[in-house]
C-alpha positions as CSV (number, residue, x, y, z in Angstrom):
1,M,-11.5,-22.7,12.2
2,A,-11.4,-18.9,11.4
3,S,-14.1,-16.8,12.8
4,P,-16.3,-15.1,10.2
5,R,-15.0,-11.7,11.2
6,F,-11.4,-12.7,10.6
7,S,-11.6,-14.7,7.4
8,P,-8.4,-15.6,5.6
9,I,-7.0,-13.3,2.9
10,P,-8.0,-14.8,-0.5
11,D,-5.3,-16.4,-2.5
12,E,-5.6,-13.9,-5.3
13,L,-4.9,-11.0,-2.9
14,N,-1.9,-12.9,-1.5
15,A,-0.6,-13.5,-5.0
16,L,-1.1,-9.8,-5.9
17,S,0.7,-8.7,-2.7
18,R,3.7,-10.9,-3.6
19,L,3.8,-9.4,-7.1
20,I,3.7,-5.9,-5.7
21,L,6.6,-6.7,-3.3
22,D,8.6,-8.3,-6.2
23,C,8.2,-5.1,-8.2
24,A,9.1,-2.9,-5.2
25,I,12.2,-5.0,-4.6
26,K,13.2,-4.6,-8.3
27,V,12.7,-0.8,-8.1
28,H,14.6,-0.5,-4.8
29,K,17.5,-2.6,-6.3
30,K,17.7,-0.2,-9.3
31,L,17.3,3.1,-7.4
32,G,18.6,2.4,-3.9
33,P,17.5,4.4,-0.9
34,G,17.5,8.2,-0.5
35,L,15.1,9.4,-3.2
36,L,11.8,11.2,-2.9
37,E,8.7,9.1,-2.3
38,S,7.3,10.4,-5.6
39,S,10.2,8.8,-7.5
40,Y,9.5,5.4,-6.0
41,R,5.8,5.7,-6.7
42,A,6.3,6.5,-10.4
43,C,8.8,3.7,-10.9
44,L,6.7,1.1,-8.9
45,A,3.5,2.1,-10.9
46,H,5.5,1.7,-14.1
47,E,6.8,-1.7,-13.1
48,L,3.4,-2.9,-12.1
49,T,1.8,-1.6,-15.2
50,T,4.3,-3.4,-17.4
51,R,3.3,-6.6,-15.7
52,G,-0.3,-6.0,-16.6
53,V,-1.5,-4.8,-13.3
54,S,-3.9,-1.8,-12.9
55,V,-2.5,1.0,-10.8
56,E,-4.1,4.2,-9.6
57,C,-1.9,6.8,-7.8
58,E,-2.9,9.5,-5.4
59,V,-6.4,8.2,-5.1
60,P,-8.8,10.5,-3.2
61,L,-10.2,9.0,0.0
62,P,-13.2,10.7,1.4
63,I,-14.0,10.4,5.0
64,H,-17.5,9.1,5.8
65,Y,-18.9,10.8,8.8
66,E,-22.6,10.6,9.9
67,G,-23.7,9.4,6.5
68,V,-21.8,12.2,4.6
69,A,-18.7,11.7,2.4
70,L,-16.3,14.5,3.2
71,D,-13.3,15.4,1.0
72,C,-10.7,16.1,3.6
73,G,-7.7,15.9,1.2
74,Y,-6.6,12.4,2.0
75,R,-5.0,10.5,-0.8
76,M,-4.0,6.8,-0.9
77,D,-0.5,6.5,-2.5
78,M,-1.5,3.6,-4.7
79,L,-4.5,1.3,-5.3
80,V,-3.5,-1.8,-7.1
81,N,-6.1,-3.7,-9.1
82,G,-8.7,-1.9,-7.1
83,Q,-7.9,-4.2,-4.2
84,V,-4.7,-3.5,-2.4
85,I,-3.7,-0.2,-0.9
86,V,0.0,0.5,-1.0
87,E,1.4,3.3,1.2
88,L,4.9,4.4,0.4
89,K,7.3,6.0,2.8
90,T,10.9,7.3,2.7
91,V,11.5,7.7,6.4
92,D,14.2,6.5,8.8
93,S,12.0,3.8,10.2
94,L,8.3,2.8,10.1
95,L,6.3,3.8,13.2
96,A,3.1,2.6,14.7
97,I,1.3,5.7,13.3
98,H,2.2,4.6,9.7
99,R,0.4,1.3,10.3
100,S,-2.5,3.1,11.9
101,Q,-2.8,5.4,9.0
102,L,-2.9,2.5,6.5
103,L,-5.4,0.6,8.7
104,T,-7.6,3.7,8.7
105,Y,-7.3,4.0,4.9
106,L,-8.3,0.3,4.6
107,R,-11.4,0.9,6.7
108,H,-12.5,4.0,4.9
109,A,-11.9,2.5,1.5
110,N,-13.5,-0.9,2.5
111,K,-10.4,-2.9,1.5
112,R,-8.9,-5.9,3.2
113,L,-5.2,-5.7,2.5
114,G,-2.6,-3.0,2.5
115,L,1.2,-2.9,2.1
116,L,3.4,-0.3,3.8
117,I,6.7,0.0,2.0
118,N,9.6,2.2,3.3
119,F,12.1,2.7,0.5
120,N,14.6,4.5,2.8
121,Q,16.2,1.2,3.9
122,I,19.4,-0.5,2.9
123,L,17.5,-3.8,2.6
124,L,13.9,-3.2,1.5
125,K,12.7,-6.3,3.4
126,N,13.4,-4.3,6.6
127,G,10.9,-1.7,5.5
128,I,7.9,-3.8,4.5
129,G,4.7,-4.1,6.5
130,R,1.5,-5.9,5.8
131,V,-1.8,-4.6,7.3
132,I,-5.1,-6.5,7.3
133,N,-8.5,-4.9,7.9
134,G,-10.6,-7.5,9.8
């Protein structure tokens, strides 16, 4: 039995994450590695939108400190259906700091699920990470 703190991810979020990854794979197959992050973001947003999914890009993320929301210039790459944070990278390899960044975004945005997608891979499956908050 799961503890209340670590409840399972709802089926709807799992289905949404699969759809996001399907779209990311399609974009990667068409574009290949080596482009700017902004190119992949625009194409992934287009692909998701054509499938009827709500996508917000470059979403401001205030930092809440001692009861005050401070605009420190942080931006989430994508927020899909208001539920899943998607952070895109075009780096040689994903590092622990990339996962930490996404987890911090999840905490500050009060979201459960995030996807880390590094398009700078020959096989996109090697550049995918799933991060869960709580």
